[in-house]
C-alpha positions in Angstrom: 30.6 -6.7 -15.5 27.2 -6.8 -13.9 25.4 -3.5 -13.4 25.4 -2.0 -9.9 22.0 -3.1 -8.4 21.8 0.2 -6.6 21.8 2.3 -9.8 18.1 1.6 -10.2 17.4 3.8 -7.2 19.2 6.9 -8.7 17.1 10.0 -9.0 17.6 11.9 -12.2 16.5 15.4 -13.1 14.2 15.7 -16.1 14.2 19.1 -17.9 15.7 22.3 -16.6 16.9 22.8 -13.0 14.4 24.7 -10.8 15.6 26.3 -7.6 13.6 28.5 -5.3 15.1 29.9 -2.2 18.0 27.4 -2.3 15.5 24.5 -2.5 15.8 22.2 -5.5 12.3 21.8 -7.0 13.5 20.2 -10.3 11.2 17.6 -11.9 12.8 14.1 -11.6 12.1 10.5 -12.6 10.6 10.1 -9.1 8.2 13.0 -9.8 7.3 11.4 -13.2 6.4 8.0 -11.8 4.4 9.5 -9.0 2.4 11.5 -11.6 2.2 8.3 -13.7 0.8 6.4 -10.7 -1.7 9.1 -10.0 -2.9 9.1 -13.6 -3.3 5.4 -13.7 -5.3 5.4 -10.5 -7.6 8.1 -11.9 -8.1 6.1 -15.1 -8.6 2.9 -13.2 -11.2 4.4 -10.9 -12.9 6.3 -13.7 -13.5 3.1 -15.7 -14.2 1.1 -12.6 -17.0 3.3 -11.5 -18.3 4.7 -14.8 -20.9 2.0 -15.4 -22.3 0.3 -12.3 -23.6 -3.0 -13.7 -25.3 -5.8 -11.8 -22.9 -8.2 -13.4 -19.7 -6.2 -13.0 -16.9 -6.0 -15.5 -13.4 -7.1 -14.3 -12.2 -3.5 -13.7 -15.5 -2.7 -11.8 -15.1 -5.9 -9.7 -11.5 -5.1 -8.8 -12.4 -1.4 -7.9 -15.3 -2.6 -5.7 -13.1 -5.2 -4.0 -10.5 -2.6 -3.2 -13.2 -0.3 -1.9 -14.7 -3.0 0.4 -11.3 -4.1 1.5 -10.3 -0.6 2.7 -13.8 0.0 4.2 -13.6 -3.2 6.2 -10.0 -2.5 7.3 -11.1 1.0 8.7 -14.2 -0.5 10.4 -12.2 -3.3 12.1 -9.4 -1.1 13.3 -10.8 2.4 13.9 -14.6 1.9 14.2 -17.5 4.0 12.9 -15.9 7.3 13.9 -13.2 6.8 11.3 -15.7 6.6 8.4 -15.2 10.3 7.5 -11.5 9.6 6.9 -12.2 6.8 4.4 -11.2 8.9 1.4 -7.8 9.7 2.9 -7.0 6.1 3.8 -8.3 4.7 0.5 -6.2 7.3 -1.4 -3.1 6.5 0.7 -3.5 2.7 0.2 -4.1 2.7 -3.5 -1.4 5.3 -4.3 1.3 3.3 -2.4 0.0 0.1 -4.0 0.2 1.5 -7.5 3.7 3.0 -6.8 4.8 -0.4 -5.5 3.3 -2.4 -8.4 4.6 0.0 -11.1 8.0 -0.3 -9.6 7.9 -4.0 -10.6 7.8 -3.2 -14.3 11.1 -3.3 -16.3 12.9 0.0 -16.6 10.5 1.7 -14.2 11.3 3.5 -11.0 10.2 2.5 -7.5 9.1 5.7 -5.8 8.5 4.0 -2.4 12.1 2.7 -2.3 13.3 6.2 -1.3 13.1 7.1 2.4 12.4 10.7 1.6 9.1 9.7 0.0 8.0 7.3 2.7 9.1 9.6 5.5 7.1 12.5 3.9 4.0 10.3 4.0 4.7 9.1 7.6 5.4 12.6 9.0 2.2 14.0 7.4 0.2 11.2 9.0 1.9 11.6 12.3 1.4 15.3 12.5 -2.2 15.1 11.2 -3.2 12.4 13.7 -1.6 14.2 16.6 -3.4 17.5 15.7 -6.7 15.5 15.4 -6.2 14.0 18.8 -5.7 17.3 20.5 -8.6 18.9 18.5 -11.0 16.1 19.7 -9.8 15.5 23.2 -7.8 18.6 24.1 -5.0 18.0 26.6 -6.7 14.8 27.7 -5.0 13.3 24.6 -1.9 13.2 26.7 -3.5 10.3 28.5 -2.2 8.2 25.6 1.2 8.2 27.4 -0.3 6.9 30.6 -1.5 3.3 30.3 -4.2 2.3 32.7 -3.4 -0.2 35.4 0.3 0.6 35.7 1.7 0.8 39.2 2.7 4.3 40.3 6.3 3.3 40.9 6.6 2.2 37.2 4.6 5.0 35.7 7.6 7.4 35.0 9.5 4.7 33.2 6.4 3.6 31.3 5.6 7.2 30.3 9.1 7.7 28.9 8.8 4.4 26.9 5.4 5.4 25.6 6.6 8.9 24.5 9.6 7.4 22.7 7.3 4.8 21.1 4.9 7.5 19.9 7.6 9.8 18.5 9.2 6.9 16.7 6.0 6.1 14.7 7.0 8.1 11.6 10.4 6.4 11.6 9.1 2.9 11.9 6.3 3.5 9.4 8.5 5.0 6.8 11.5 2.6 7.2 9.3 -0.5 7.0 8.0 0.4 3.5 11.3 1.9 2.2 13.5 -1.0 3.4 11.2 -3.8 2.1 10.9 -2.2 -1.4 14.6 -1.4 -1.7 15.7 -4.9 -0.4 13.4 -6.8 -2.7 14.4 -4.8 -5.8 18.0 -5.1 -5.0 17.7 -8.9 -4.7 15.9 -9.1 -8.0 18.7 -7.0 -9.7 21.4 -9.2 -8.1 19.9 -12.5 -9.3 19.2 -11.0 -12.7 22.9 -10.1 -12.9 23.8 -13.7 -12.1 21.6 -15.0 -14.9 23.3 -12.6 -17.4 26.8 -13.4 -16.1 26.4 -17.2 -16.1 24.2 -17.5 -19.2 21.0 -19.5 -19.6 22.8 -22.9 -19.4 24.5 -22.3 -16.1 22.2 -19.6 -14.9 19.0 -21.7 -14.7 19.2 -21.7 -10.9 19.4 -17.9 -10.3 16.7 -17.6 -13.1 14.4 -19.8 -11.0 15.1 -17.8 -7.9 14.4 -14.6 -9.9 11.0 -15.9 -11.0 10.1 -17.0 -7.5 11.4 -13.8 -6.0 9.4 -11.7 -8.5 6.2 -13.4 -7.3 7.2 -12.8 -3.7 8.0 -9.2 -4.4 4.5 -8.7 -5.9 3.0 -10.1 -2.7 5.3 -7.8 -0.6 4.2 -4.8 -2.7 0.6 -5.4 -1.8 1.4 -6.3 1.9 3.4 -3.2 2.4 0.6 -0.9 1.1 -1.8 -2.8 3.4 0.6 -2.5 6.5 1.1 1.2 5.9 -2.7 1.8 5.6 -3.6 -0.4 8.6 -1.0 1.3 10.9 -2.5 4.6 9.8 -5.9 3.3 10.9 -4.5 2.2 14.2 -2.9 5.6 14.8 -6.2 7.2 13.8 -8.1 5.0 16.3 -5.8 6.3 19.1 -6.7 9.9 18.1 -10.4 9.3 17.8 -11.2 6.9 20.6 -8.2 7.4 23.0 -8.2 3.8 24.0 -4.9 2.9 25.6 
């Protein structure tokens, strides 16, 4: 019998159970892989920036490409005012990217396939951007709910739509990443199960699909990190420039 494709998303406790005030703070496989991702990022950036050569090494070249990629993304979407927030956007992008990519390895755990993780990121960004908007613009930030050029008769309806759209940002941001990663890994597991069940002779077709799907999932892993980061930049642009 093929293994349940959803078992790969199970969270398991590692070590003793830790509860404080009724809240379970136990160390889990999700915690382990988040620490593993953070450690890999530190090692990668350490070696990528340790020696700045005119003819860069491969790791230096990749780190510089990621740096320039995020810098251009921020510049194109949020402008010069967003430069002080480069460190945050870069950290967010590269952490999600590494978590996604590590989840592609056999017997690993995909942290971003859990809604609680992606929602925590999204809520933090939503609250932070909203506070930033009010700090910079005061109550004028509420103009974001009043698009320019809208007829007065339609304004109440448009404002309600804008408020709902604004409040749904953390939901759409988190669900997009979580759903794509979970769906892709589930499909990989399903096709892998077909290969095992049918054998190599009859299972060549699902094996071909699995190989193609793996390549697609690697692309999706990068794209979802990019989409999460660029939407954060767009929300940041609203808070900094109040263009609506």
